[in-house]
N, C-alpha and C positions, 0 to 999 in steps of 0.2 A: 842819611842818618848821621850827619856830622855831629849833631848834638850829643849822641851817645858817646863817641870817642872823647869829646872835649872834657867831660867830667869823669868818665870811667878811668881815664889815665891819671887823674889827680885826686881821686876820691879820698885817699889818706890825708893829703895836704889840706883839702877843703874841710874835712870833718874835724881835724885837729885845730884849725884856725877859727872855726865858727862853732863854738860850744853851746851848751844849753844855758849858760849864763847870759841872759838877755838884758843888757843894760845900755845898749846904744840908742841914741835918741830916735833914729829912724824906725827901728823895730818896735820900740815902745809906742811911738805914735801910730804905727800900723795896727798894733794890737788894740789901742784905744779906739780906733775907727771901727773895729769889729764888735765892740761891746754893745749890749750884753751877749755873751756866747753860751752861758750855762743852759744846758738842755737843748741847744740848737745844733743842727747838722751843718758842719763846715767842711768844705773841700779846699785843700791846699794844692795848687798846681805848681809844678817845679819845686816840689817839697824837699829835694835833696836828701840829706840824711835825717830829716825830720825834726829839726830843733823848734821851728815855729809850730808844727803840728803837735809836738809834745806839750808846749806851753799852753796851747789852746785846750788840749785834753785836760791838763791840770786845772784849767779854769772852768771845767765842767762841760765842754763841748763834745759832741759825738763827731769824730774826725775821720776823714778819708784823705790820704796823701797820695799824690801821683807824680811820678817823675820818669823821664826817659832814660836815666842812667841806671843800669842794672847794679853797678857797684854801690852807688849811693842808696838805692832802695834796699839792698841787702844790709847795709849798715843800719838803716832805719828799722828794718825787721829784727835785726839782732838786738837793738836797744829795746824794742817792744817785747821780745821774748824775755830779756833780762829784767825789765821793769814794766810789766803790763799796764797800759793805760787805755786799752780798748780801741786802738787806732788800726784801721785797715790801710795797708800800703799797696799801691798798684804800680807795677812796672809797665808804663804805657806812654805812648805819644799822645799828647792832649790836643794836637792840632787838627786831626781829622774831624770834620764837622760832626757834632753831637756824639763824640766818642765816649763821653761819660754820662750821657743822658740817662742810661739805665740805672745809674747809681743815685740819681737825684729823686726828687728835687732837694736842693740844699737851701738853707737859710742864708748862707754866706759862702763866698769863694774868696780866697786870699792868695796873693803871689808876692813873696818877699824877694826882691831883687832878681827875679827870674825872667821878666819879660824881655830883657835885652839878650838873654841866652836863647830865646825861642826865635827861630828864623821866620816862621809863619805866624806873624802877629794876628792877622785876620782870622786864621783858623783857631788859634788859642782863645781869642776873644769870643768867637762864635760858640765854641765849646763852653766857655764860662757862662755866657748868656743862656744857653740851652739847659745848663745844669741848675740854674737859679730859679727859685720860685718868683712869681711877680712880687715886687717890693723887696726882694732880697738884696743883699749888700755885696758889692765887689770892692775889695780894698787891695791896693798894691803899693809897693815901694820900689823906686828905681833910682839909679844915679841920675841927678837932674839933667835933662836933655840940654840945658843951657850952661852946664858946668864947663868952663874952658880949661881947667887944670891949673897947674902951677909948677914950680921947680921940683922936678923928680916925680911929678904926679900927672898921669895922662888925663885928659879931659874926656868928654863924651864923644868927641869926633876926632879924626886924625888931624895932627897939627898942620899938615900940608893941604887940607881940604876945608871948604867953608862949612859953616853950621848946617846949611840946607842940603848938603850932600849926604844922603842916607846910605846905609849899607853896613855889612859886617867888616870889622877890622880888628887887628891885634895891637893892644897898647904896648908902648915901649918905655914908659916911665919906671924908673928903678924902684919907686915906692908903690907901684901898681902891680903887686905880685900876682894877684889872681888873674887880672885881665891880660897880663903878659902871656899867661898860659892858655886861657880859653877864649880870649877875644870878647867881642860884644857887638851887638847890632845897634848902631846909632840911628835914632829916629827923632824927628822934631817933636816938640811938645804938641803942635797941632795934629800931627799924625796920630799920636796916642789918643787924644781927646776925640777926634773925628772918627777913629775906629770904634771907640766905645759907643759913640752916638749911633753909628750905623747898626749896632746890635742892641739898641734900646737900653744902654747903660749910661745913666746921666750923672755927671759929676755933681756931688752934693757938698763936698768939702775938699780943700787942698791944704797941705802943710809943707813947709820947707824947713824942716828942723836943722838947727845948726849941728855940726859934727861935735863929737865929744872933745873936751878940752885937751886931752892927751894927743888926740889926732891932730888938732889944730896947731898945737905947739910945734910939732914936727913938720907941719906943712903950712906955715903962716900965710904964704901968698895964695895958696889954693883955698884956704879957709875964708878968704875975703869974699868969695863968690858963693852963690847957692850951690850946695853940694848934693843934697838929697831932695827928692820929691816924693811925697806920699799922697795918694789919691783915694777918695771914697766915692763910689758910684752906687746908684740905686737903680735896679731894673724896673722899667715902666710896668704899669698895670697893677700897682699896689702901693702900700706904704711900708717903709722900713720899721 
């Protein structure tokens, strides 16, 4: 249950750094991939303190958010009590197969920069697929698996290892504040796409949004490379 401790210990830092003001290019593209969401049931896995869930609810979706971190889920529930949007938050591990099937079916599942935090990718994707209706959409954003990093910025894989070496590691770049604390699982791009395919989730669109200009100015070398990857998949057996 290492995933619990990683974010429980930094919940205040994380919530203060990622607010409900959603204007970064990767998150905006992620939300675009889910539209239309009004009057649709949407599940967010690795929802954290609920910022994407709340934006989806504001856009008219019926939202369920799930996360393994008790501290972050409590922050999400506190926000819901203070400003109700009708969101149900679940403190749960989404990696056991079909762990959220009883709450579905959902029209869409979303994961915002959370797949690299989940040690059991196969289990999380299996749960995603089982929760979706045929033709439902799965959209996710991640640090680009091919991002090599730059001065002061850690890449997607350890600097002393090759791109094809997968596994969990802890970043050391001085500007990589979150990943220095919680680490990340590096996986190749093919691992992500092939895992989706095994569970009948078929990539329908990809985006590689450029980082915000203020981010790029402070990290000019890193900004020369693909930094973010946003993917939209459709579950087989229907039309999105």
